[in-house]
Steps between C-alpha positions, in 0.01 A plus 500: 500500500154348530170682524222334696201730548201439723187521285283631785753775571500606136120499477441696821774756442422530130131555566542784747769654280274489193203639695717778645631584153143510371411752769819704454446529125124572553371183333332369817296659779690527826197493732409141411851352489676645805386220732598213266836665431556545874421135570729381221785727615455370854525148363824596327643637826410178681645297211828692519515448876440127451735449201800677650598227747443233233708664227759716675755326720561802724126551558459135597710537814276776632166416340281653770694824492489500118124452497445771761717751314337428163148529641575816702660667197293337225148585611562875537677501162207315343261749660700791360505339156123445502411846627735672253446303180664690217725425205827549696371281785402221258843519336666485844278202590607323181869559571451381858334179378787437258754537780303270732453244221871501422581439867247223554460321169838507324729235635863572434739209498801536727821572312670181617224284350532689173872424493426136577258485210762647267754241615250218440431622148874536428561146625215362288642677194847354563359149538284536193761592243 
Protein backbone atom coordinates (compact mmCIF):
# COMPACT_ATOMS: atom_id res chain seq x y z
CA UNK A 1 0.00 0.00 0.00
CA UNK A 2 1.42 3.35 -1.08
CA UNK A 3 0.10 6.79 -0.24
CA UNK A 4 0.64 9.54 -2.78
CA UNK A 5 -1.24 12.72 -1.87
CA UNK A 6 -1.70 15.78 -4.05
CA UNK A 7 -0.38 18.79 -2.12
CA UNK A 8 -2.84 21.21 -3.74
CA UNK A 9 -5.75 18.93 -2.81
CA UNK A 10 -4.59 18.81 0.81
CA UNK A 11 -4.10 22.58 1.02
CA UNK A 12 -7.44 23.50 -0.55
CA UNK A 13 -9.49 20.93 1.35
CA UNK A 14 -7.61 21.52 4.59
CA UNK A 15 -8.08 25.27 4.37
CA UNK A 16 -11.84 25.20 3.91
CA UNK A 17 -12.14 22.52 6.58
CA UNK A 18 -10.13 24.59 9.08
CA UNK A 19 -12.08 27.75 8.25
CA UNK A 20 -15.38 25.88 8.59
CA UNK A 21 -14.27 24.45 11.93
CA UNK A 22 -13.30 27.93 13.08
CA UNK A 23 -16.79 29.17 12.27
CA UNK A 24 -18.52 26.11 13.77
CA UNK A 25 -16.63 26.46 17.04
CA UNK A 26 -17.15 30.28 17.03
CA UNK A 27 -13.49 31.23 16.64
CA UNK A 28 -14.01 32.99 13.30
CA UNK A 29 -16.68 35.31 11.88
CA UNK A 30 -18.90 33.62 9.32
CA UNK A 31 -19.85 36.76 7.38
CA UNK A 32 -16.30 37.35 6.11
CA UNK A 33 -15.35 33.74 5.35
CA UNK A 34 -18.41 32.27 3.63
CA UNK A 35 -17.29 33.33 0.14
CA UNK A 36 -13.70 32.01 0.47
CA UNK A 37 -15.01 28.74 1.95
CA UNK A 38 -17.51 28.44 -0.90
CA UNK A 39 -14.81 28.98 -3.52
CA UNK A 40 -12.50 26.46 -1.89
CA UNK A 41 -15.28 23.86 -1.59
CA UNK A 42 -16.13 24.41 -5.24
CA UNK A 43 -12.48 23.82 -6.09
CA UNK A 44 -12.62 20.56 -4.13
CA UNK A 45 -15.70 19.44 -6.07
CA UNK A 46 -13.97 20.19 -9.37
CA UNK A 47 -10.82 18.43 -8.12
CA UNK A 48 -12.82 15.32 -7.22
CA UNK A 49 -14.50 15.34 -10.62
CA UNK A 50 -11.09 15.64 -12.30
CA UNK A 51 -9.23 13.09 -10.13
CA UNK A 52 -11.81 10.31 -10.40
CA UNK A 53 -11.03 9.28 -13.97
CA UNK A 54 -7.28 9.49 -13.26
CA UNK A 55 -7.31 7.39 -10.09
CA UNK A 56 -10.31 5.08 -10.34
CA UNK A 57 -10.34 2.53 -13.16
CA UNK A 58 -14.14 2.28 -13.33
CA UNK A 59 -14.52 6.07 -13.50
CA UNK A 60 -12.01 6.27 -16.35
CA UNK A 61 -14.27 4.38 -18.75
CA UNK A 62 -17.07 6.89 -18.29
CA UNK A 63 -15.17 10.06 -17.41
CA UNK A 64 -17.73 12.52 -18.78
CA UNK A 65 -20.54 10.83 -16.91
CA UNK A 66 -18.40 10.71 -13.75
CA UNK A 67 -17.64 14.42 -13.97
CA UNK A 68 -21.27 15.32 -14.61
CA UNK A 69 -22.52 13.24 -11.67
CA UNK A 70 -19.89 14.61 -9.28
CA UNK A 71 -20.59 18.22 -10.26
CA UNK A 72 -24.39 17.83 -10.17
CA UNK A 73 -24.23 16.19 -6.74
CA UNK A 74 -21.16 17.97 -5.36
CA UNK A 75 -22.14 21.60 -5.79
CA UNK A 76 -25.50 21.28 -3.99
CA UNK A 77 -23.80 19.33 -1.20
CA UNK A 78 -21.12 22.02 -0.92
CA UNK A 79 -23.84 24.68 -0.84
CA UNK A 80 -25.65 22.83 1.94
CA UNK A 81 -22.41 22.45 3.89
CA UNK A 82 -21.61 26.17 3.59
CA UNK A 83 -25.09 27.38 4.48
CA UNK A 84 -25.36 25.03 7.47
CA UNK A 85 -21.90 25.24 9.02
CA UNK A 86 -22.05 23.58 12.43
CA UNK A 87 -20.00 21.12 14.44
CA UNK A 88 -21.80 18.01 13.07
CA UNK A 89 -21.46 19.29 9.49
CA UNK A 90 -17.72 19.92 9.94
CA UNK A 91 -17.28 16.43 11.39
CA UNK A 92 -19.23 14.96 8.44
CA UNK A 93 -17.06 17.00 6.04
CA UNK A 94 -13.93 15.62 7.69
CA UNK A 95 -15.16 12.03 7.40
CA UNK A 96 -16.13 12.64 3.77
CA UNK A 97 -12.64 13.98 3.00
CA UNK A 98 -11.04 10.93 4.64
CA UNK A 99 -13.15 8.59 2.50
CA UNK A 100 -12.36 10.51 -0.69
CA UNK A 101 -8.65 10.63 0.20
CA UNK A 102 -8.57 6.89 0.83
CA UNK A 103 -10.19 6.25 -2.56
CA UNK A 104 -7.96 8.59 -4.55
CA UNK A 105 -4.61 8.66 -2.81
CA UNK A 106 -4.00 5.21 -1.32
CA UNK A 107 -2.78 2.80 -3.94
CA UNK A 108 -3.35 -0.79 -3.01
CA UNK A 109 -1.17 -3.40 -4.63
CA UNK A 110 -3.02 -6.23 -6.33
CA UNK A 111 -2.87 -9.48 -4.39
CA UNK A 112 -1.04 -11.35 -7.15
CA UNK A 113 1.83 -8.85 -7.10
CA UNK A 114 2.07 -9.21 -3.34
CA UNK A 115 2.38 -12.98 -3.73
CA UNK A 116 5.02 -12.47 -6.40
CA UNK A 117 6.99 -10.24 -4.07
CA UNK A 118 6.82 -12.88 -1.32
CA UNK A 119 8.08 -15.53 -3.75
CA UNK A 120 10.98 -13.29 -4.80
CA UNK A 121 12.00 -12.71 -1.21
CA UNK A 122 11.75 -16.45 -0.43
CA UNK A 123 13.92 -17.26 -3.45
CA UNK A 124 16.50 -14.64 -2.44
CA UNK A 125 16.62 -16.10 1.07
CA UNK A 126 17.13 -19.63 -0.29
CA UNK A 127 19.97 -18.47 -2.56
CA UNK A 128 21.58 -16.47 0.19
CA UNK A 129 22.00 -19.14 2.83
